[in-house]
C-alpha positions as CSV (number, residue, x, y, z in Angstrom):
1,M,-20.9,23.1,57.0
2,S,-19.7,25.7,59.6
3,D,-17.1,25.0,62.3
4,M,-19.7,25.5,64.9
5,S,-21.8,22.6,63.6
6,R,-19.0,20.1,63.9
7,P,-16.8,21.0,66.8
8,E,-15.8,17.4,67.5
9,S,-13.7,17.3,64.3
10,Y,-11.3,19.6,66.0
11,H,-11.3,18.2,69.5
12,H,-10.7,14.5,69.1
13,G,-8.2,12.5,67.1
14,D,-10.1,9.4,68.0
15,L,-13.7,10.3,68.7
16,A,-14.8,6.7,69.2
17,A,-12.2,6.0,71.9
18,A,-13.1,9.4,73.5
19,L,-16.7,8.5,73.6
20,V,-16.1,5.1,75.2
21,Q,-13.8,6.7,77.8
22,S,-16.5,9.3,78.6
23,A,-19.0,6.5,79.0
24,I,-16.7,4.7,81.4
25,E,-16.1,7.9,83.4
26,L,-19.9,8.4,83.7
27,L,-20.3,4.9,85.0
28,S,-17.4,5.3,87.5
29,E,-19.1,8.5,88.9
30,D,-22.6,7.0,89.1
31,S,-22.7,3.2,89.0
32,S,-26.5,3.3,88.5
33,A,-26.3,5.7,85.6
34,E,-28.0,4.7,82.4
35,L,-25.8,5.5,79.5
36,S,-27.2,7.5,76.6
37,L,-25.5,8.7,73.5
38,R,-26.5,12.2,74.3
39,A,-25.0,12.1,77.9
40,V,-21.8,10.6,76.6
41,A,-21.6,13.2,73.8
42,R,-22.1,15.9,76.4
43,R,-19.4,14.4,78.6
44,A,-17.0,14.2,75.6
45,G,-17.7,17.8,74.6
46,V,-19.1,17.0,71.2
47,S,-22.4,17.5,69.5
48,P,-25.3,15.1,70.2
49,A,-25.1,13.8,66.6
50,A,-21.4,13.1,66.8
51,P,-21.6,9.6,68.4
52,Y,-23.7,8.3,65.5
53,R,-20.6,8.6,63.3
54,H,-19.2,5.6,65.2
55,F,-22.0,3.9,67.0
56,A,-25.3,3.0,65.3
57,D,-27.2,3.0,68.6
58,R,-26.8,2.8,72.3
59,E,-26.3,-1.0,72.1
60,A,-23.2,-0.5,69.9
61,L,-21.7,2.0,72.4
62,V,-22.4,-0.3,75.3
63,S,-20.8,-3.2,73.4
64,S,-17.6,-1.1,73.0
65,V,-17.7,-0.2,76.7
66,A,-18.2,-3.8,77.6
67,A,-15.2,-4.9,75.5
68,V,-13.0,-2.5,77.4
69,G,-14.3,-3.9,80.6
70,Y,-13.8,-7.5,79.7
71,R,-10.2,-6.8,78.8
72,E,-9.6,-4.9,82.1
73,L,-11.2,-7.8,84.0
74,T,-9.1,-10.4,82.2
75,T,-5.9,-8.4,83.1
76,R,-7.0,-8.3,86.7
77,L,-7.7,-12.0,86.8
78,K,-4.3,-12.8,85.3
79,A,-2.6,-10.6,87.9
80,A,-4.3,-12.4,90.7
81,S,-2.4,-15.6,89.9
82,E,0.3,-15.5,87.2
83,S,0.7,-19.3,87.0
84,P,-2.4,-20.9,88.5
85,S,-1.8,-24.5,89.6
86,S,-4.0,-25.1,92.6
87,V,-7.6,-24.7,93.9
88,D,-6.2,-21.8,96.1
89,D,-5.1,-20.1,92.9
90,V,-8.5,-20.4,91.4
91,A,-9.9,-19.0,94.6
92,D,-7.6,-16.0,94.3
93,I,-8.8,-15.4,90.8
94,A,-12.4,-15.6,92.0
95,V,-11.7,-13.0,94.6
96,A,-10.2,-10.7,92.0
97,Y,-13.4,-11.2,89.9
98,V,-15.7,-10.2,92.7
99,R,-13.5,-7.3,93.7
100,F,-13.5,-6.0,90.1
101,A,-17.3,-6.1,90.2
102,L,-17.5,-4.2,93.5
103,E,-14.8,-1.6,92.6
104,R,-16.1,-1.1,89.0
105,S,-19.7,-1.7,89.6
106,G,-21.0,0.6,86.9
107,L,-18.7,-0.9,84.3
108,F,-19.5,-4.4,85.5
109,R,-23.2,-3.9,85.1
110,A,-22.7,-2.5,81.6
111,M,-20.7,-5.5,80.7
112,F,-23.2,-8.1,82.0
113,A,-26.6,-6.5,82.7
114,E,-27.0,-4.2,79.7
115,R,-28.1,-5.1,76.2
116,C,-25.2,-5.3,73.8
117,D,-24.8,-5.9,70.1
118,P,-24.2,-9.7,69.9
119,T,-22.5,-9.2,66.5
120,S,-19.9,-6.7,67.8
121,P,-16.5,-8.3,66.8
122,D,-14.7,-6.3,69.5
123,R,-17.1,-7.5,72.3
124,V,-17.2,-11.1,71.0
125,E,-13.4,-11.2,70.9
126,A,-13.0,-9.8,74.4
127,V,-15.6,-12.3,75.8
128,E,-13.8,-15.1,74.1
129,A,-10.5,-14.1,75.6
130,I,-11.8,-14.3,79.1
131,R,-13.6,-17.6,78.4
132,E,-10.4,-19.1,77.0
133,Y,-8.4,-17.8,80.0
134,L,-10.9,-19.4,82.4
135,N,-10.8,-22.7,80.5
136,T,-7.0,-22.7,80.7
137,V,-7.1,-22.0,84.4
138,V,-9.4,-24.9,85.1
139,A,-7.4,-27.3,82.9
140,A,-4.3,-26.4,84.9
141,T,-5.8,-26.7,88.3
142,V,-8.6,-29.2,88.4
143,S,-8.4,-32.9,87.6
144,T,-11.4,-33.3,85.3
145,S,-12.2,-34.6,81.8
146,E,-14.6,-31.7,81.3
147,P,-12.5,-28.5,81.9
148,E,-14.7,-26.3,79.7
149,E,-17.9,-27.3,81.6
150,I,-16.2,-26.8,85.0
151,A,-14.9,-23.4,83.8
152,T,-18.4,-22.4,82.8
153,A,-19.8,-23.6,86.1
154,M,-17.1,-21.7,88.1
155,W,-17.7,-18.6,86.1
156,A,-21.4,-18.8,86.8
157,L,-20.8,-19.4,90.5
158,V,-18.4,-16.5,90.9
159,H,-20.5,-14.2,88.7
160,G,-23.5,-15.0,90.9
161,L,-21.5,-14.2,94.0
162,A,-20.5,-10.9,92.5
163,F,-24.1,-9.9,91.7
164,L,-25.3,-11.0,95.1
165,Y,-22.7,-8.7,96.7
166,L,-23.7,-5.9,94.4
167,G,-27.3,-6.4,95.4
168,G,-26.4,-6.3,99.1
169,K,-27.6,-9.9,99.7
170,F,-24.6,-10.8,102.0
171,T,-23.7,-9.2,105.3
172,E,-19.9,-9.1,104.7
173,T,-18.7,-5.6,103.7
174,S,-15.0,-5.5,104.2
175,P,-12.7,-6.8,101.4
176,A,-11.2,-9.4,103.8
177,E,-14.6,-10.8,104.7
178,I,-15.8,-10.8,101.1
179,G,-12.6,-12.5,100.0
180,A,-12.9,-15.2,102.7
181,R,-16.5,-16.0,101.7
182,V,-15.6,-16.2,98.0
183,R,-12.5,-18.4,98.7
184,S,-14.4,-20.8,101.0
185,T,-17.3,-21.1,98.4
186,V,-14.9,-21.9,95.5
187,R,-13.0,-24.4,97.6
188,A,-16.2,-26.1,98.8
189,V,-17.2,-26.6,95.1
190,L,-13.8,-27.6,93.6
191,V,-12.7,-30.0,96.2
192,R,-15.8,-32.0,95.5
193,T,-15.4,-32.0,91.7
194,P,-15.0,-35.6,90.5
195,S,-11.6,-36.4,89.2
196,S,-11.3,-37.8,85.7
197,E,-10.6,-41.5,85.7
């Protein structure tokens, strides 16, 4: 096989990582972009066939992109409140979640609105990490006998707020206004959560 037929061998030490990074860059430039293996290969400067060495199909690529996004999101949430111990801390984490969705909208949609490979170990592990983190936050901040259920409900609530903002369904546009709405919504729900007896 000639050098011209496989240029990627000479351009990338880690082609899979380069392809994932190229996909994330495409999503950052155009949040409504629909990822394709061909477009990602073009962005990475490799042949159209090169991605298939690492990704069986588009879903496999999106799964790897989503895993990177989940890890970045988890890092952002942890930075919002290093040692959460109150409802206000949960509200800060919720604001960080919505801000991530708005600032990284293309990546966020790939994480949650695109078909993924449900058997991808990398994606499953990254999702489990964020789920465990949210369970830990609720257990530390809410008096309840059902921390996992409350964590799931809170995730669904904040996730819904994120997509409502992405869809332009609320009038607030400034970070301060959005943060205030998210905080007030989280507080309204959590202060009414029944305590365990």
